[in-house]
C-alpha positions as CSV (number, residue, x, y, z in Angstrom):
1,M,0.0,0.1,0.1
2,N,1.1,3.3,-0.6
3,S,1.3,6.5,1.7
4,T,-1.6,7.9,-0.2
5,C,-3.8,5.2,0.4
6,K,-2.7,4.8,4.1
7,Q,-3.7,8.4,4.8
8,Y,-7.1,8.2,3.1
9,R,-7.8,5.0,5.4
10,L,-6.6,7.1,8.6
11,V,-8.9,10.0,7.9
12,V,-11.9,7.9,6.4
13,L,-11.3,6.0,10.5
14,L,-10.7,9.4,12.1
15,I,-13.9,11.1,11.0
16,P,-16.4,8.8,12.7
17,V,-14.2,8.9,15.9
18,M,-14.1,12.9,15.7
19,L,-17.7,12.8,15.5
20,L,-18.6,10.9,18.4
21,L,-15.8,12.3,20.7
22,F,-16.5,16.1,19.8
23,P,-20.7,16.3,18.9
24,T,-21.9,19.8,17.6
25,S,-23.6,22.0,19.5
26,G,-26.8,21.2,17.9
27,F,-27.3,18.3,19.9
28,S,-26.4,20.0,23.2
29,D,-29.4,22.2,23.2
30,H,-31.7,19.6,22.4
31,E,-34.0,20.3,25.5
32,R,-34.7,23.9,25.3
33,K,-38.5,24.5,24.1
34,K,-39.9,26.7,21.2
35,V,-40.9,29.7,22.5
36,T,-42.0,31.4,19.5
37,P,-43.1,28.7,16.8
38,Y,-41.5,29.5,13.3
39,G,-43.9,32.2,11.6
40,D,-46.1,32.6,14.0
41,F,-48.2,36.1,14.2
42,C,-49.8,38.4,16.8
43,P,-53.7,37.8,17.3
44,E,-54.0,41.7,17.0
45,C,-53.6,40.9,12.7
46,T,-55.1,38.2,10.6
47,K,-53.4,34.6,10.3
48,Y,-52.8,35.6,6.8
49,G,-50.1,38.4,7.7
50,T,-51.8,41.5,7.6
51,C,-53.1,44.3,9.8
52,K,-56.0,47.0,8.6
53,T,-53.2,49.6,9.5
54,P,-49.5,49.1,10.3
55,M,-49.4,49.3,14.1
56,S,-47.4,52.0,15.9
57,H,-44.1,50.8,18.1
58,D,-46.6,51.2,21.2
59,E,-49.2,49.0,19.8
60,A,-46.6,46.6,18.2
61,R,-45.0,46.6,22.4
62,K,-48.3,46.0,24.0
63,A,-49.6,43.0,21.4
64,M,-46.1,41.3,21.7
65,I,-46.5,41.8,25.8
66,D,-50.1,40.3,25.8
67,Y,-48.8,37.5,23.5
68,Y,-45.6,36.6,25.5
69,H,-47.4,37.1,28.9
70,K,-49.7,34.2,28.1
71,K,-46.9,31.9,28.0
72,G,-45.5,33.5,31.3
73,L,-42.8,35.0,29.4
74,S,-41.9,39.0,29.4
75,V,-40.6,41.2,26.8
76,E,-37.6,43.5,26.6
77,V,-37.7,45.6,23.3
78,E,-34.2,46.2,22.5
79,H,-34.3,48.0,18.8
80,K,-37.1,49.8,17.0
81,R,-36.1,50.5,13.2
82,G,-38.6,51.1,10.7
83,R,-41.5,48.3,10.5
84,F,-39.6,46.3,12.5
85,I,-39.1,46.0,16.2
86,R,-36.3,43.5,17.8
87,A,-37.0,41.9,21.3
88,K,-35.6,39.8,23.8
89,I,-37.9,37.2,25.1
90,K,-37.2,36.6,29.1
91,E,-38.3,33.7,31.8
92,K,-37.3,35.4,34.8
93,A,-34.0,37.0,34.4
94,K,-32.9,34.5,31.2
95,V,-33.5,35.2,27.5
96,V,-35.1,32.6,26.2
97,D,-35.6,33.9,22.7
98,I,-34.9,36.8,20.5
99,I,-37.4,37.9,18.1
100,I,-38.6,40.1,15.3
101,F,-41.9,41.5,15.1
102,D,-43.2,43.0,11.8
103,R,-45.3,46.0,12.6
104,Q,-47.1,45.9,9.3
105,T,-48.0,42.1,9.0
106,G,-48.1,41.2,12.6
107,R,-45.7,38.3,12.2
108,V,-43.7,37.3,15.1
109,R,-40.2,35.4,14.0
110,S,-37.4,33.8,16.3
111,I,-33.8,34.8,15.4
112,Y,-32.2,33.3,18.4
């Protein structure tokens, strides 16, 4: 056997061993519950992603607080930029989600 073939076999054997010894971080957080389902919407608007008129920043803040209060969580608004609001969702003092709220459509998206 030449050295290239030996190196190839060594790499082929080492890859599964490395994957078993050093799992990715994707598996380490498997117990974390989903706080915001993908593409959820604010009950102040329709399920089809439309509001009668775009919400003001204060209306959107109140809608987020109402939405997450039902889940036992609190909202801390970070940024208000144009039609979007970025907020941290907290359980007690721990951040459990970071979301983007679209004031025009009422959509809530997790970016955590």
